[in-house]
N, C-alpha and C positions, 0 to 999 in steps of 0.2 A: 504493500500500500504506500502511495506517495505521501510525504510528510504532511502536506497541507490537508490531505483527505483524512489522515489519522487524527489530526488536530480538530478538524470539524466534527468528526465522529464523536470524539471525546467531549467537545464543547456542547454538543446537542444532547448528550446523554445525561440523565434519562429524560426522554420526551414523553413518557407515559408511566403509569404505576409500575413499581417493581415488587415482585413477590419474594418474600424471605421464608423459605421452608425450614421448619424446625422439627427434627425427627424425634421429638419428645412431647409428652402430654403438656397441656396448659397447666400453669400453676407451679412448675418446678423451677430450678435454677436456670436451666437453659431458656425457658420461656421468659423468665424475669430479665435475663441479659438481652435476649433478642428483642424484646419490646422496648427496652431502653434505647437500643441501637436504632430500631426502626423509627421511633419517634423523632430522634435527632437527625437521622438521615432525611426524613420527610421534610423537616424544617430547612435543612441545608440545601436540599435539591428542589424544594418547592414542588415535589411530586410525592404522592402517597407511597409508602413502603409498607406492604401488607403482610403481616405474619400469618402463616398457614401451618398449623400443627399437623404433622403426619407421624404419629408415634407407631411403634410396633416393630417386631422382628429384631430387637436389639439395635435399633436405629436404622436397619437396612431398608425399611419401607421408605422413609424420608430421603435417605441418601440415594436410593434408586430413582426417585422422582427428580432429584437434583441432577443426577448424571444423565438422565434421558431427556431433560428439558432442552429447548433450543439454546444454542450457545451465543446468545445476543446480549447478555447482561441483564435481561429482565426477569430472570429467575436465578436467585442466589440462595444459599442455605447455610445452616449452621452445622458444623461437625464437632466432634469431641474425641476424647481418648478412645471411645468405643470404635470409632472409624478405623483406627490403626490396630485395635485388638482383634477385630473380626477375622482378618485373614489367618490368624494363628489358631482360631478355635472353630472355624467353619470349613467344611470340605468344598463348599460352593457358594459363590456370591453372584448376584445379578449384575455386578459391575466390577471393574478393576479398581482397587482401592487407590492406586496412585495415578494410573494413566487416564482415567475417565473424569478427572477433576482438575480444575485450576485452584490452587491453594492461594487464596487472596491475602489473608492475614490471620494470625492468631489474635484473639481479642482478650482473653482472660485466663488466668491460672489460679489455682487454689491448692493448698497442700493436702496430701494424705498424711495421716499420722499413724505410726505403729504404736498401739497401746497394749498394755498387759494388765491383768487383774492385779490390783495392789496388794492382794493377800499373798502373792508370790514374792520371794526374796530376790527380785530382779529389778535393779535400779537403772540399768543401762544396757547397751548392746553386749558389752563384755560379759556382764552377769548372765545375760540370756544364753550366750554361747556356752559359758561354764555350766550353767544349770542343765542345758540340753545334753551336754557331754556326760555330766554326772548321772543324769537320770534318763537314759535313752528310752524314747517312746512315751515319756510322761507328759509331753506337751501336745496341745492341739491348737488349731487356729480357725477362726470363722471367716467366711467370705459371703458375698451375695450371690454365689453361684459358681459352678465349674466354668473356668475360663474368664471370670470377671477380673477387673483390675486388681482387686485385693488378692485374689488367688495367684495371679501372675506375679505380683510384687513379692508375695511370700516365696514363690519358687525362686525368684532372683536372690532373695535374702538367703534361702537355704543353699543355693549353689555357691554363693560367695563365702558363707560361714561354715557350711557343713552340718548345720543343725537339721534335725529331723523332727517333724511335727505332723500330726494327723489333721487332714483337712476336713472341716465340717461346714458344708454349704448351707446357707439359709436363704429365705425368700426376699429379705430386705433388711434395712438398717435397724428397725425397732426390734425385730425378732433376734437378730444377731447380737445387738447390744444387750438385750435382756439376758441372753445366755452368758455373755461375758461378765456381766455384773453379778450373776449368781455363782460364777465360777465353773459353769459347765464347759466353757472354753476359756483358754488362757489369753490368746493373742488375737489381734485383728488389725488390718489396715482399713481405715475409714477416712472420709473427708474430715478435716480437722475440726470444723465447727460442730459436727454431730456429737462427738464424745466430749467436747470441751467442758460442759457443765459437770460431767462425772469426773473429769481430770481435776477440775478446780475443787471438787468436793473430796478428793482423795480416794475415790473408789476405783479409778483407773490411773495408770501411770503412763506417761508419754515417753517413748524411747527414742524416736527420731521423726523428723518430718521430711517430705520428699521434694521440697523446693530448694532452690539454690541459696536462698536467704532464710534465716530463722523466722518463724511465724511470730508476728508481734504479740499474739495472745499467749504464746508459749515461749517466752524469750530464753528460758533455761534449757529448752529441748534442742539438741544438736540437729543439724541437717544430716542427710544420709552421707554426704561427702565428709563432713566432720567426723561422722561415726565410722568412716573407713569404707563405705560402700557407695562410691560415686555412681555406680550403675543404677541406683535407686533414686537418682535425681529425676523423678518422673511425676510431676504434679498432675492433677486433673486439669483439663483445659477445654475451652471452646474456641472455635475458629470459624471463619467464613470462607466458603468454597463456592465454586460455580461449575457449570458443565465445562469440560475441556474444549478449548477452541474459541473462547470468547475473544474478540479483537483486543490486541495488546493495549491500545489506547484506553479502552473501557476498563480493562484489568487494572491499569495504572490509576485511573480515576477512582475506581472502587477502593483500591488500597489506600490512596491518599485521603479519601472522604471518610472511610471507616476509622483510620488512624486519628483523624481530626476529632471525630466525635468521641472516640475512646479516651482521648487525652483531655477532654473537657473536665474542669474541676468538679462539677456536680456529679458527673458519671463516675469519676474516680472515687469520690467520696461515698457514693451509693454502693459501689462494689466493695469498698473496704469494710463497710458495715456488715457485709455478708461474708467476710473472710476471704474475699477475692482480690486479685490484683489485675489492673489493666496492663496488657503487655502486647500492644500492636507491633508487628514487625513487617519486613518486606515479604513479598510473595516468594522470592527466591529462598529466603531464610525459612519460611514456613514449609515449603516443599522439601527442603533439605532435612528439616526436622522430622517430617513425616516419613521420609525414606529411611532415616536412621532408626526411628522408633519401630517401624514395621519389622525391620530385621531383628532388632533387639528383642522384641516381644515374641516373634516367631522362634528365635533361638531359645528363649526362656521356656516357652510352652513345650517345645520339643524336648529339651533337656529334662523338664519336669514331667514328661509323659502325660501332659494334659490332653484328654481325649477331645477329638473334634466332633462336632455335631453336623448332621447333613441337611440342616435346614436353617 
């Protein structure tokens, strides 16, 4: 495309409403973040940005709709850590995780935290390794399902430290947390804001967080890198993607516009109140991150013998 044509294409975009597909139900964190972004983009562009929730299939239903949309910039969507986990835990996907998407920008991160029931004499990661070695088979850990982020994170932890623990999957946060509080399970990776009240009450103990910086609500809890496991520097995240093949000028405008709204002080403040950080980056950085993460999670799932599902 000749330069002036590319410039005109970008200047005229968007000339009509833009759809933002969210592969999660209304009311959750992804919906909260997407609606903050859509409101601000609508104001910036003077065109409606309409959120459309398409939950189901572990986010594959919404991601399929994004991948199969016309690559014209008028359908974009939200992705998450689930997007890069799916290739490791499913035998078949209706899209190619990397090749069918333009990775526009990451928008937010939030830490996972590894917690232990405070009734156990485990104060830090070193204590955890010592306890596991002294009492083989005595530990177990909860997750929100086989192949979930918490399951894979624990497999990475086990591979790096040699500890062994029995995996007990649950249907969701409340059920898993209740089991941990009663001592039915010892350990769990969860989003940091979820167990925070129990940590502050002394019922659970935080061992590490998965972000590159310490979590402001848990300033004494080391990062995974500080604890000696840089491979676990894997926060949860949301990003914005589009069908592969949208015009480069529109991709650039999307990246710049979303970065602008993500760095607005009111949005940054709103995210911080939810334990999240605004982290826009370039489309090249976001794609490179996705490529690295897909390989890392596939390797961890393979080494941990995590079974794949065929749907």
